C-alpha positions, 0 to 999 in steps of 0.5 A: 653552883646550886645544891638540889635536894634529890629523892634518890630512891624515887629516881631509882624507881623511875629509872627501872620503870617500877613502883614499890607496890607494882605487882603488875610489872612493866609493859612489854615494849616488843609487844605493845598490843598485848597485855604481856608484862615484865615482872622482873624489870624493864623490857629487854626482849630486843636484846634476848632478855627474859620473856614477858608474862601475861599479868595475873588476873585479879580475882573478885571475891564473892560474898 
């Protein structure tokens, strides 16, 4: 048996489909043609999970 070094934190992030600085959330699988995102984790719309949100607009600062 071979020992494999694994970055468990990175695997956990991949399992939840989020990145540490991912402020935009995860795309809604039930509404793929929209820009709806789930800020609380993966899409659970098909099983009665929380509703998605429209992503916050990025505001450009004007000088």
